[in-house]
N, C-alpha and C positions, 0 to 999 in steps of 0.2 A: 507176015510182018511180024516181028516180035514185038512183044507188049514191054514196056520200061516200067519198074517199080521201084519206089526206094527202098534201100535194104536199109535195116532196122536192127541194132542189138537186142536178143532175148531176153537177156535183164534189164536192159533197158526199158523195155517197153514191159516187163512186168512188175516192174515200180511205179511206170506210168499208169497202169491199170490198176495196181492197189492201190493208188493215192489217188484216184479221180474218183472226185464225190457227184462228178454231174448227170451220171447215167450208168449204163453197162456197157461195157466193152470188154473184147476178148480176143486172144491169140488166135489166129486158126490156120494151123497148119497142112490143113488139109486143103487150102484153098492158093497154096503156093503157086507162082505162076511156072510155068514148062521152060523157063528161060535156059536152062542147063542142061546137059545132055549127056550122057556114056559115063563114066566115072566122077563126073562131078556133080552127080545126081545127089550122091550123099553129103556133101560138102551142103548142097542147098540146103538142107534140113536146120542149118544151125542158123539162117535167115527168115525170119518171116514179116509179112505186113499185117498192118494194124487195122483192124475190121471191125469198126464202131458199130454196133447194134443200136438203130436209131429208136429214139424214143421222144415224145412229144417235147419234156424237157430240154433235151440235147439238143435239139433241132431249132429250138427256141433261143436256148442260153449260149451255144456253144458250137463252133464250126473248125472240124477238124483240117489241120493243112495236109495236102498233100504229099507234103515233101518232106516234115521234120515230126508230125505229131506232137505240135504243138497248137493250142488253141490259140487261133487268129484272135478272139477278141480277149487275150491274156498279153499279147505281144505289146511291146512299149509303144508309143505314138514317140514321132520326131520331137513334139510338144509337150512330150510330158515333163521333160527337163525344166524348159523353161516354165513352165506353171509352175513348178514346186519350188521354182528360186524367184517368181515372183512373189507364189505366197509363204515364204521361208521368213520367220521373224527377223526384221532386223537387228544386227550384233551392235551393241551401244557400251563402249566402256564405262566402267563405273567413274565417279570423280576421283582425285586425287586425295589421298587421305591427309588430315590435317584440316587448317584454317585456312581460307584463300578470299581476301577482300579485294574487290574489283572496280576499275573505274572505266566505265565504259561512255564513248562518243557514237552517237549515230546521225548520220549527216546524209540527209536526202539531197539528191543531184536530181534537180527537174527545172526546165525553162519556165514551165506554167506556175509548178507550187512555188518557185519564186518569184514570180508576177502574182502572185494570191488570183490564180484563173482558177480555181478550184472551190465550189461554194463551200466543199467539206472541209476544204482545209488539205494539209498533208495528212493522209492516212498510213504510210508505210513507214513513216517512222514509229507514230505509237506504237505498230501492229509489231515492229522487233523490241521496243522496250516492254509490251506486255509478254511477249513470247520469253524473253530473256528472265525475267522475272518470273513466271511460270515455272521455268525447266529450274531454277534454283530453287524455286520452294517446292517443288517436288523432289530433288535431289536431296536436300535437307531434311526431309520427311524420310527417306529411304535408306540413308545412312547415316547412322550414329558415329562413327568416326570421323566423320567430318564436317565442316561448316564454311560455307559460300554464303558471303555477303557482298551484296551491290553496292557501295558506300557512296557510287553518284553516279550518276548518268545526265546527260547534256546532248539535245538535240540541235542541229544547226539546218539550215537550207540553202543551197546556193545553186545557180543556174550550170548548164551544162556547158560550163568552162575550164578546160584546163590548169588554168593559173588560180581560179578560184577553190577547184578542189585540191589542189596542192596546197595551197595556204592552211586552209583547214586541218588539213592531214598532219602536216609538217606540224602546226600551233599542237595541236591535240599530242601529239608524240612525244614534242618537249626539243624536237632536231632545231625547229626556229629560233626557239628561245638560246638554246644552247648554241648556234650561229653567233645570233645576235652578242650573246656574251663573247664570245671568243673574238669576236670582232671588236669587242667595245663599242656597239651599234646603243643609242640612248642611253647613252649615259654610263653603260654597264662596263664593269670590269671583268679582263680574262679570265680571271678567278672566282667569279661569281657563278652562283650554280644559278641553273635555268630557274626560270619566276616562274613557271608553270610546272607542275609534277605531272609525268607523264600519263597518258591514260593505257588501261591495259590491253581493251579493245575496242576497235575503232572498224563500225560497220557503215558501210556506205551503202545506198539503193537507191537504184536506177541506173539509165545509160550503160548497161550490159548486152544491148541487143546491136543489131546491125543498123539501125537509122543512122543520118550521116550525124547527126548528134548526139550520138553514143559514143560517149570519148572516158567514160570513167576508167575503163580497164588502162587504157594509155595513160591518164592522169598518173593512176595509181603505182603502174610498173616504175614509172619515171625516178621516183622517190623511194622507194623502196631498197633497203639494203641487202635483202635476201628474199628471193620468191618463194613461196612453198606452192608447190605443182599439185603433190598429192591432196592437200584440203578441199579442190574445188573439182579434180577428179572424183573423189569418194563421192562429193553432194552430188556431182552428174551423174554417176553410175546409180545410187540411192535414187533419184529422182525421176530419172529418165523414164524408169521403172513404172512410175506412175502417171507422168506425163512425158511423152518423147519430146514434145516441144522444148524441154528444158536442158536438152542438150546445144540448143540452138544458143546456151548463154556464152559469155566470152567473157566472164568475172574472173579476176584474179585476188591473189590471197599473197599475203608474205609478211616481212617483217620491215618496220619501219623505225630505228631508233631500237627501242625496246618495247615496240608496242605492234599487236598485231592488228593488221588491217585485213580485212576480208571485202569483197565485194558482192551484194544481193541485188537480185532482181528489185524492179521497182513495183512490181503489183504486189500488192499487201501481203495476200493469200502464199503467193510464192517465196517472198521475201522471209516469211516468219517458217516455211517451210523448210527453207535452206540453215535457219536459226537451227532450228530444233536438228538437225542434221550433224551441223557443226559442231554446237556449242559444248559437246561433251570432251570434243578433241582439243578443241581450242584450251579448256583449262587444264589441260598436260601441256600443254605449248605456253602457257602464261608460267607454270611453277617451271618450266626447263627454263624461259627466259630469266628467270629469278633467281638462276644458279639450285634448284630443288627447294626453293624456300617456298 
């Protein structure tokens, strides 16, 4: 029977040998297998096989492939790209230039928190507030051409009830007051401005999972004027790399009046992580909603 050998380009192998720092390797044309016969014998001289002279070092550190003369231990693993992407630094957009003042509302949606069933009280709302303040402080310290000021923060707790959630978001966004004024409710004239200055950002925490009482996304979507799929898709992509269960979130985000609304998980740590991912992007959206001001 005839022996089959991989055929290699002599110049390529010469480069392979010269660049090899892992041990002695040579091109041995004297041991070319007698595969061809007759007039093809001369053409055979242009083909060689790579013969590695084994040393203790090369035996330990490298394994030469039988088919491509590539060190097996240098070939890329299918998971290399995944590992690199997980370890790659997150691309964080810088805040918009100039001065930006923010009014922020934080709505905790939880039956137990609303019933004061937690001995520690609500933890997710304060966690969101601390995260926002911390991010703003870091941004102001890092950039000299912008200043962000959180002028007002309001926190509130409601049960997992669609109407309760809607009522607070509509009130904070100014849409409820505008609607009342337009209808002349509570003695208001149609030309009267809303009594409440709309918030720039509203964060809700809780009710974004699959439990029967988790209805925060439904309540939010029903009153949004424009939904923004990209915000929560970005947050999910960023956080799933750290915690696969983050992909189970059904959180929604969008614009209610002139206010940006974003659903966060009820877990204090998870809520803080989502804010950390979203907040730099939300600042640009707030500036856009104000017409670039």
